[in-house]
Every structure is written in C-alpha cells, then in structure tokens.
N, C-alpha and C positions, 0 to 999 in steps of 0.2 A: 495451430491452437484451435481446439474444437470445443463446442458446448457439450457438456455431459448430458446423458439421455435423461436423467431424472429431473423432474420439473423443479426449477428454482423457486417458483411461487409456492408449490406445495411444501418445500422445505422451509421456507420462511413462515408459512402459516403454522407449521408444527412448532417451530421455535418461538413464535409469538404466543402460542397458547401456553408454553411453558414459563415464558418470562415473566418476572415480576413487573408490576407497573413501574414505568420509569422510561428513560432514553432508549433502552434497547428495544422494548415493545413499540415504542413510538417509531423507531426506524424500520422495524420489520413490518409494520403495518402501513407505512408510507409507500405510495406508488413509486416504482422505479421506472427507468427507461424501457420501453417496449422492445421485444426482440427485433422489430423492424425499423428501429431508430437509425436514421442515416448517420454513418461515421461522422460526418461533418457537423452533426447535431449532438453527438453523444456526450453528455456531461460526465466527466470523471473527477476523482479526487485523489491526487498523487499524495501517497503517504510514506513516511518513513518512521520507524521505530528504533531507538537505541535501547540496548538491553545489557545485562551483565554477562550474557552468553547466548547460546543457540537453542537451548533446551526450555520450552515454555512450561514444563512441569516443574522446573527447579530455578530457572533464572528469572530475574524481575525486569520490568519495564522501567526505564530511567527517564526517557523523553520521547515525545511524539511531535512531529511536524506534519503539516498538510498545506497543499495549495490546489485550488480548483482549476480544472482544464475544461473549457467550454468549446467543444469542437476542436478548431485550430488555435485557440487562444488561451493563454495562461492569465488567470486572473489573480494578480497579487493582492488586490484588495480584499480577496476571501481568504488569504493565507492566515494561518495560525500555528500555534505550537506552545507547548508547556513542559517544563521540567516536573518530574514526580517527587513529591516531598516525602512520601512514605515508602521509598523503595528500599530502605535499609542502607547498610554500608556498601560502597562502591567496590572497594577492594581493587585488585590489580587491573579491572576492566577500565579504570580511569585512564590508563595510558593510551587506550584506543580512542574514546569519546571525548576525553578532556573534562568530564564532569566530575567535580569533587564533592565530598560529603557536604561542604558548605553551600555549594551551588544547589544541591538537592533541598537542602534545608530551606531555601527561599522559593521553593516550587509550591505546587498545590497537589492534594491528595489524588491518587490514581483514579478514584471513581469520578472526580470532577474532570480530569484529564480525558478519560474515555468518554464521559458523557458529551464533553464539548466536541470530540472527534465524530461520534455517531450523529451529533446534530448537524455537522458540516457534511457527513456522508449521505444524509438523506436525499433520495432522488438521483444519486449518482453511483457509478462503478468505481470500485477501488482500483487505482493505478499504483503499482510498486515495482521495484527491481528485485527479483527473487522473492515473490509476494509470500512465499510459505512462512517467512519469519513474521510478517505483519498479520497474516491470517491466523496463524497458530497462537501468537501472544494475545491478539485481540479476542479470538475465541475463548482462551483460557480466562482472561480477564471478565469477560461477559459471563461466563458460567459461574465464576466466583462471586460476582457482584450482583447479577440478576437472575441467576438460575437457568440460563438457556445459552446455547451456542450462537454463533454468528454466520449463518450461510451467506456467502458473499459471491457477487459476481466480480470477477477480477480481469484486468489486463496487465499482463506481466511482461515488463521491458526486457527481462532476462530471456524469456522465451522468444519474445520478437527478435532479439539479437541472434539467437540460435537459428531462427528461421532465415534472417537476413544473411548469415554467413553461409548456411546451406552446407554444401560440400567443402566450403573453404575453411572449415573448422575442424581441427584435430585435437580432441580432449587430452590425448596423451602428450602431445608436443607442446600444446599451447593451453594448459588448463585455465589460465587466468584471462583468456580472451573475452569471456562474457561478463567480466566485473564491471560495475557501473563506470568507473572512470576509464577504463580501457575502451569500453564501447563508446563512451562520449568522444575520446580522442579520435575514433575512426570518422566522426562526423565534423571534426574540426570545432567542437563545443569547448567553452573555456573551462579552465581548471578553477575549482573551487576547494575550499578547505573540507575535507572528508569528515564523515561521522559526527556531523551536527544535523539534527533531525530536520529542521526546516530547510537548510541549504540542501540536504540529500533529497528531500521532496521535490524541490524546485529543479535540481539536477536530473531527476527522473522524469519529471514533466517535460523538460527540454529535450531529453533523449528521445521520449515517445514521440513527440512531434517530428523530429528528424527521421526516426525510424519509420514512421507512418508515410512520410513523404516519399521515402525511399522504396518502401514496399508498393505504395500505390503507383509509383512510376514504372515499377516492373511488372506488377499484376495487381489490377484494382482489387481492393480488399472490401468485403462486406462487414458489417458490424459483427455478425455472429462468428466470423473466423477469427475475430480478435478477442472475444470474450469466452471465459470458461467459468465454471461454477465450482466453488470450493465449500467444504463443510465448515 
C-alpha cells in the first residue's frame, strides 16, 4: 500500500475552504499525524458503517461504530456508535444487519451520527476493512450535509491481508479469503456476531494489530507503507 503522490494536506485545505462551518471543517483544519509518525505511535480510528447496500449514491447509512487504536493498544473507553433514525425504511437489508425500522426509530439523525464520528476521527487515520465502503458513504454524507467531501488517510485491513497472503492467494479459487471474518480466523481471533457496526469496528481493530505484528515480523513496516489517501 503506497501513499498517493497528491498532497493530502492540500486536498484537506481545498475541502475545508468549501465546507460549511461545522464538524467537517473542524476535522479538516485539525492537525493530523505527520508522515513520519512512528507506526507504534500512529493514532487510528477503526470504523464500520452498516448500510442498505453498496452504492453510496442510492443506498443509506443505517449505523456507525468506531473504536480508537493508539499504536498497539485498542482504547475501548473511546469506542462509540449510533443507529441512524432518519435512514428511511430498511427493507430486505434487515436480514443482513438485523436493524429493524423500530430500532432505527430509536436512533439519532444522520447529521448527529456523522458529526460524532468526525469528532472522534480528529487527529487520527481511518482504519477499516475494505475501506471503500466507509470512505464513499462518509464522503457522500459530508457533501450533502456540509457541502464538501472528506479527503482521508486510510489504513485498510483488506489490503493488508492481500499483502500478507502475497502469492498464497488465488482470487479465482478462493474469492472469500480476504473477508473480515475469514482473515480473523487465520490469526486465531475469536468469532463475533457479524454486521453490527461497533462489533465489526472492534473486529477490524483486532485484525489490524494481528496483521501488523505478522508483517513486522517478516518485513519491518514504515508508517507510509501502511497509509494511503482517498478522496
């Protein structure tokens, strides 16, 4: 995983100029970890988003969960998560994530959910498994709510697992090998109930620490080889 050539600082500055006053602008103007931050000191926020589908232009956010990772330590005291009250009807996706219309009615509005997540993300790098889902849905929400996208630095455990498997992974014969729960099983991590946002965020955080230990034992990793930038 490599850092894109375009400056993440410049992209954040452009987005901050476009953003309306509020939590998005606050996040974009807050200092983040420098590119030379030692891996053992890199502050991350493991994030999981449950949605009605995979298309950020048409599907909706149902719940969000997060947990901080400070170097090699998971901070359960900083964990958080919310169900979105204004997500509309759940439909058939309830069979996947277990969120009913009644459960959503007891949640809070999307704007408050995303604002809380952005506050938790300040000064941290986003950590997720197959992070495209999180970045696309968060970016779409930020554009709708505050008028600007969300350029993010990301550590993606899906990509780390692809690297860890190297030549041992055949996409054609084993397409599910990089799934979160399959990857966790390879490291002997416990089985949790899937598709619950906070639980999945914790599962991602634990997987990251296991992956990092394995990668460092084989080839010492620098911070920049684990981080990349997305729009």
